[in-house]
MMTF fields as JSON, N, C-alpha, C and O atoms, coordinates in Angstrom:
{
  "mmtfVersion": "1.0.0",
  "mmtfProducer": "UNKNOWN",
  "numBonds": 223,
  "numAtoms": 224,
  "numGroups": 56,
  "numChains": 1,
  "numModels": 1,
  "chainsPerModel": [1],
  "groupsPerChain": [56],
  "chainIdList": ["A"],
  "bondAtomList": [4, 2, 8, 6, 12, 10, 16, 14, 20, 18, 24, 22, 28, 26, 32, 30, 36, 34, 40, 38, 44, 42, 48, 46, 52, 50, 56, 54, 60, 58, 64, 62, 68, 66, 72, 70, 76, 74, 80, 78, 84, 82, 88, 86, 92, 90, 96, 94, 100, 98, 104, 102, 108, 106, 112, 110, 116, 114, 120, 118, 124, 122, 128, 126, 132, 130, 136, 134, 140, 138, 144, 142, 148, 146, 152, 150, 156, 154, 160, 158, 164, 162, 168, 166, 172, 170, 176, 174, 180, 178, 184, 182, 188, 186, 192, 190, 196, 194, 200, 198, 204, 202, 208, 206, 212, 210, 216, 214, 220, 218],
  "bondOrderList": [1, 1, 1, 1, 1, 1, 1, 1, 1, 1, 1, 1, 1, 1, 1, 1, 1, 1, 1, 1, 1, 1, 1, 1, 1, 1, 1, 1, 1, 1, 1, 1, 1, 1, 1, 1, 1, 1, 1, 1, 1, 1, 1, 1, 1, 1, 1, 1, 1, 1, 1, 1, 1, 1, 1],
  "groupList": [{"groupName": "MET", "atomNameList": ["N", "CA", "C", "O"], "elementList": ["N", "C", "C", "O"], "formalChargeList": [0, 0, 0, 0], "bondAtomList": [1, 0, 2, 1, 3, 2], "bondOrderList": [1, 1, 2], "singleLetterCode": "M", "chemCompType": "L-PEPTIDE LINKING"}, {"groupName": "ARG", "atomNameList": ["N", "CA", "C", "O"], "elementList": ["N", "C", "C", "O"], "formalChargeList": [0, 0, 0, 0], "bondAtomList": [1, 0, 2, 1, 3, 2], "bondOrderList": [1, 1, 2], "singleLetterCode": "R", "chemCompType": "L-PEPTIDE LINKING"}, {"groupName": "TYR", "atomNameList": ["N", "CA", "C", "O"], "elementList": ["N", "C", "C", "O"], "formalChargeList": [0, 0, 0, 0], "bondAtomList": [1, 0, 2, 1, 3, 2], "bondOrderList": [1, 1, 2], "singleLetterCode": "Y", "chemCompType": "L-PEPTIDE LINKING"}, {"groupName": "PHE", "atomNameList": ["N", "CA", "C", "O"], "elementList": ["N", "C", "C", "O"], "formalChargeList": [0, 0, 0, 0], "bondAtomList": [1, 0, 2, 1, 3, 2], "bondOrderList": [1, 1, 2], "singleLetterCode": "F", "chemCompType": "L-PEPTIDE LINKING"}, {"groupName": "SER", "atomNameList": ["N", "CA", "C", "O"], "elementList": ["N", "C", "C", "O"], "formalChargeList": [0, 0, 0, 0], "bondAtomList": [1, 0, 2, 1, 3, 2], "bondOrderList": [1, 1, 2], "singleLetterCode": "S", "chemCompType": "L-PEPTIDE LINKING"}, {"groupName": "ASN", "atomNameList": ["N", "CA", "C", "O"], "elementList": ["N", "C", "C", "O"], "formalChargeList": [0, 0, 0, 0], "bondAtomList": [1, 0, 2, 1, 3, 2], "bondOrderList": [1, 1, 2], "singleLetterCode": "N", "chemCompType": "L-PEPTIDE LINKING"}, {"groupName": "ILE", "atomNameList": ["N", "CA", "C", "O"], "elementList": ["N", "C", "C", "O"], "formalChargeList": [0, 0, 0, 0], "bondAtomList": [1, 0, 2, 1, 3, 2], "bondOrderList": [1, 1, 2], "singleLetterCode": "I", "chemCompType": "L-PEPTIDE LINKING"}, {"groupName": "ASP", "atomNameList": ["N", "CA", "C", "O"], "elementList": ["N", "C", "C", "O"], "formalChargeList": [0, 0, 0, 0], "bondAtomList": [1, 0, 2, 1, 3, 2], "bondOrderList": [1, 1, 2], "singleLetterCode": "D", "chemCompType": "L-PEPTIDE LINKING"}, {"groupName": "GLY", "atomNameList": ["N", "CA", "C", "O"], "elementList": ["N", "C", "C", "O"], "formalChargeList": [0, 0, 0, 0], "bondAtomList": [1, 0, 2, 1, 3, 2], "bondOrderList": [1, 1, 2], "singleLetterCode": "G", "chemCompType": "PEPTIDE LINKING"}, {"groupName": "HIS", "atomNameList": ["N", "CA", "C", "O"], "elementList": ["N", "C", "C", "O"], "formalChargeList": [0, 0, 0, 0], "bondAtomList": [1, 0, 2, 1, 3, 2], "bondOrderList": [1, 1, 2], "singleLetterCode": "H", "chemCompType": "L-PEPTIDE LINKING"}, {"groupName": "THR", "atomNameList": ["N", "CA", "C", "O"], "elementList": ["N", "C", "C", "O"], "formalChargeList": [0, 0, 0, 0], "bondAtomList": [1, 0, 2, 1, 3, 2], "bondOrderList": [1, 1, 2], "singleLetterCode": "T", "chemCompType": "L-PEPTIDE LINKING"}, {"groupName": "VAL", "atomNameList": ["N", "CA", "C", "O"], "elementList": ["N", "C", "C", "O"], "formalChargeList": [0, 0, 0, 0], "bondAtomList": [1, 0, 2, 1, 3, 2], "bondOrderList": [1, 1, 2], "singleLetterCode": "V", "chemCompType": "L-PEPTIDE LINKING"}, {"groupName": "CYS", "atomNameList": ["N", "CA", "C", "O"], "elementList": ["N", "C", "C", "O"], "formalChargeList": [0, 0, 0, 0], "bondAtomList": [1, 0, 2, 1, 3, 2], "bondOrderList": [1, 1, 2], "singleLetterCode": "C", "chemCompType": "L-PEPTIDE LINKING"}, {"groupName": "LEU", "atomNameList": ["N", "CA", "C", "O"], "elementList": ["N", "C", "C", "O"], "formalChargeList": [0, 0, 0, 0], "bondAtomList": [1, 0, 2, 1, 3, 2], "bondOrderList": [1, 1, 2], "singleLetterCode": "L", "chemCompType": "L-PEPTIDE LINKING"}, {"groupName": "LYS", "atomNameList": ["N", "CA", "C", "O"], "elementList": ["N", "C", "C", "O"], "formalChargeList": [0, 0, 0, 0], "bondAtomList": [1, 0, 2, 1, 3, 2], "bondOrderList": [1, 1, 2], "singleLetterCode": "K", "chemCompType": "L-PEPTIDE LINKING"}, {"groupName": "GLU", "atomNameList": ["N", "CA", "C", "O"], "elementList": ["N", "C", "C", "O"], "formalChargeList": [0, 0, 0, 0], "bondAtomList": [1, 0, 2, 1, 3, 2], "bondOrderList": [1, 1, 2], "singleLetterCode": "E", "chemCompType": "L-PEPTIDE LINKING"}],
  "groupTypeList": [0, 1, 2, 3, 4, 5, 3, 6, 7, 4, 8, 7, 9, 3, 10, 2, 11, 12, 13, 4, 2, 3, 6, 11, 3, 13, 6, 13, 3, 13, 0, 3, 3, 13, 4, 2, 10, 14, 10, 14, 14, 13, 15, 14, 15, 3, 10, 13, 13, 4, 14, 5, 15, 10, 14, 14],
  "groupIdList": [1, 2, 3, 4, 5, 6, 7, 8, 9, 10, 11, 12, 13, 14, 15, 16, 17, 18, 19, 20, 21, 22, 23, 24, 25, 26, 27, 28, 29, 30, 31, 32, 33, 34, 35, 36, 37, 38, 39, 40, 41, 42, 43, 44, 45, 46, 47, 48, 49, 50, 51, 52, 53, 54, 55, 56],
  "secStructList": [7, 2, 2, 2, 2, 2, 2, 2, 2, 2, 7, 1, 1, 2, 2, 2, 2, 2, 2, 2, 2, 2, 2, 2, 2, 2, 2, 2, 2, 2, 2, 2, 2, 2, 2, 2, 2, 2, 2, 2, 2, 2, 2, 2, 2, 2, 2, 2, 2, 2, 2, 2, 2, 2, 2, 7],
  "xCoordList": [23.255, 22.513, 23.05, 22.304, 24.357, 24.972, 24.445, 24.209, 24.255, 23.717, 22.285, 21.899, 21.523, 20.124, 20.086, 19.31, 20.88, 20.847, 21.342, 20.839, 22.319, 22.733, 21.634, 21.463, 20.895, 19.8, 18.682, 18.138, 18.358, 17.328, 17.801, 17.016, 19.035, 19.563, 19.672, 19.483, 19.975, 20.131, 18.804, 18.734, 17.75, 16.423, 16.248, 15.218, 17.222, 17.124, 16.036, 15.214, 16.048, 15.088, 13.956, 13.181, 13.87, 12.885, 11.452, 10.604, 11.182, 9.851, 9.476, 8.326, 10.439, 10.18, 9.866, 8.977, 10.579, 10.363, 8.96, 8.23, 8.597, 7.301, 6.195, 5.173, 6.381, 5.382, 5.252, 4.146, 6.333, 6.24, 5.527, 4.746, 5.788, 5.066, 3.585, 2.745, 3.229, 1.851, 1.177, 0.047, 1.816, 1.245, 1.035, -0.001, 1.984, 1.858, 0.709, -0.083, 0.559, -0.545, -1.862, -2.872, -1.902, -3.13, -3.573, -4.755, -2.62, -2.929, -3.399, -4.348, -2.73, -3.179, -4.563, -5.355, -4.88, -6.211, -7.288, -8.361, -6.969, -7.886, -8.139, -9.267, -7.058, -7.216, -8.087, -8.93, -7.879, -8.663, -10.112, -11.006, -10.373, -11.744, -12.47, -13.612, -11.83, -12.474, -12.723, -13.758, -11.795, -11.967, -13.12, -13.894, -13.246, -14.333, -15.677, -16.616, -15.807, -17.079, -17.446, -18.614, -16.499, -16.794, -17.209, -18.104, -16.602, -16.983, -18.377, -19.135, -18.76, -20.09, -21.117, -22.177, -20.8, -21.686, -21.887, -23.012, -20.812, -20.916, -21.654, -22.362, -21.509, -22.271, -23.76, -24.564, -24.126, -25.563, -26.09, -27.168, -25.321, -25.739, -25.843, -26.747, -24.932, -24.956, -26.175, -26.797, -26.51, -27.691, -28.964, -29.866, -29.038, -30.204, -30.317, -31.403, -29.209, -29.241, -29.583, -30.294, -29.07, -29.353, -30.824, -31.44, -31.381, -32.818, -33.659, -34.634, -33.308, -34.047, -33.929, -34.877, -32.803, -32.62, -33.47, -33.987, -33.611, -34.414, -35.898, -36.658, -36.316, -37.731, -38.122, -39.306, -37.172, -37.509, -37.838, -38.136],
  "yCoordList": [11.773, 12.779, 14.156, 15.135, 14.244, 15.573, 16.267, 17.475, 15.485, 16.077, 16.58, 17.643, 15.779, 16.154, 17.407, 18.319, 17.477, 18.664, 19.889, 20.99, 19.722, 20.868, 21.289, 22.476, 20.321, 20.608, 21.397, 22.357, 20.977, 21.661, 23.073, 24.021, 23.188, 24.508, 25.466, 26.669, 24.967, 25.881, 26.506, 27.712, 25.699, 26.257, 26.645, 27.21, 26.354, 26.732, 25.927, 26.495, 24.651, 23.807, 23.287, 22.422, 23.808, 23.296, 23.506, 22.629, 24.673, 24.946, 24.008, 23.582, 23.693, 22.745, 21.376, 20.701, 20.952, 19.619, 19.559, 18.586, 20.594, 20.635, 20.675, 20.01, 21.441, 21.497, 20.144, 19.739, 19.478, 18.176, 17.151, 16.348, 17.167, 16.258, 16.643, 15.744, 17.898, 18.341, 17.843, 17.359, 17.94, 17.466, 15.964, 15.484, 15.222, 13.78, 13.413, 12.55, 13.987, 13.646, 14.094, 13.424, 15.187, 15.606, 14.597, 14.269, 14.12, 13.097, 11.816, 11.184, 11.431, 10.206, 10.363, 9.422, 11.523, 11.769, 11.73, 11.154, 12.352, 12.311, 10.905, 10.532, 10.128, 8.743, 7.941, 7.157, 8.143, 7.465, 7.896, 7.053, 9.196, 9.682, 9.199, 8.749, 9.285, 8.793, 7.286, 6.81, 6.555, 5.101, 4.792, 3.87, 5.555, 5.32, 5.615, 4.843, 6.707, 7.037, 6.01, 5.639, 5.561, 4.54, 3.241, 2.559, 2.888, 1.665, 1.774, 0.809, 2.894, 3.065, 2.967, 2.363, 3.554, 3.505, 2.082, 1.669, 1.333, -0.062, -0.924, -1.856, -0.644, -1.366, -1.127, -2.044, 0.127, 0.424, -0.329, -0.921, -0.31, -0.985, -2.504, -3.157, -3.034, -4.473, -4.835, -5.872, -4.029, -4.302, -4.236, -5.055, -3.265, -3.184, -4.431, -4.985, -4.852, -6.027, -7.299, -8.167, -7.402, -8.601, -8.587, -9.648, -7.437, -7.373, -7.773, -8.508, -7.307, -7.675, -9.19, -9.794, -9.785, -11.219, -12.048, -13.099, -11.606, -12.348, -12.262, -13.162, -11.201, -11.056, -11.956, -12.25, -12.402, -13.289, -14.654, -15.496],
  "zCoordList": [3.33, 4.095, 3.893, 3.919, 3.689, 3.502, 2.274, 2.285, 1.186, -0.052, 0.139, -0.349, 0.862, 1.125, 1.992, 1.705, 3.018, 3.867, 3.115, 3.338, 2.229, 1.388, 0.429, 0.153, -0.075, -0.979, -0.258, -0.804, 0.959, 1.752, 2.157, 2.159, 2.481, 2.905, 1.752, 1.935, 0.555, -0.567, -0.97, -1.203, -1.054, -1.397, -2.865, -3.231, -3.695, -5.089, -5.833, -6.553, -5.652, -6.357, -5.46, -5.868, -4.273, -3.336, -3.823, -3.661, -4.422, -4.924, -6.076, -6.185, -6.925, -8.034, -7.509, -8.026, -6.49, -5.927, -5.27, -5.457, -4.509, -3.884, -4.918, -4.754, -5.979, -7.037, -7.762, -8.122, -7.965, -8.629, -7.763, -8.273, -6.453, -5.545, -5.523, -5.485, -5.544, -5.566, -6.824, -6.751, -7.97, -9.212, -9.197, -9.656, -8.687, -8.633, -7.716, -8.095, -6.567, -5.67, -6.249, -6.035, -6.967, -7.625, -8.696, -8.804, -9.47, -10.501, -9.85, -10.314, -8.766, -8.071, -7.494, -7.538, -6.953, -6.405, -7.527, -7.353, -8.665, -9.806, -10.306, -10.627, -10.366, -10.784, -9.853, -10.289, -8.558, -7.537, -7.608, -7.528, -7.758, -7.786, -9.038, -8.951, -10.188, -11.432, -11.389, -11.856, -10.84, -10.695, -9.775, -10.033, -8.7, -7.744, -8.373, -8.182, -9.119, -9.737, -10.82, -10.937, -11.586, -12.615, -11.942, -12.44, -10.855, -10.159, -9.609, -9.708, -9.034, -8.549, -9.682, -9.516, -10.814, -11.973, -12.434, -12.715, -12.513, -12.941, -11.902, -12.283, -10.644, -9.62, -9.747, -9.582, -10.045, -10.232, -11.422, -11.368, -12.515, -13.722, -13.498, -14.019, -12.739, -12.445, -11.569, -11.796, -10.613, -9.785, -10.621, -10.447, -11.526, -12.415, -13.302, -13.471, -13.851, -14.711, -13.943, -14.448, -12.713, -11.915, -11.475, -11.376, -11.219, -10.899, -12.072, -11.915, -13.247, -14.465, -14.754, -15.256, -14.45, -14.7, -13.728, -14.107, -12.536, -11.546, -11.857, -11.5, -12.51, -12.831, -13.983, -14.15, -14.779, -15.948, -15.54, -16.387]
}
């Protein structure tokens, strides 16, 4: 705990740490968003295919 409190008190690398956390969360959000949109696209395609199969 002493090292962490010294790190917080110094403030030298605090902006780099915050920026790195921001970048990581941004990448995670982008991955989640892209995955969600691809899933929705595939679900639409699947419903169209299943409707076409039932018509045959």
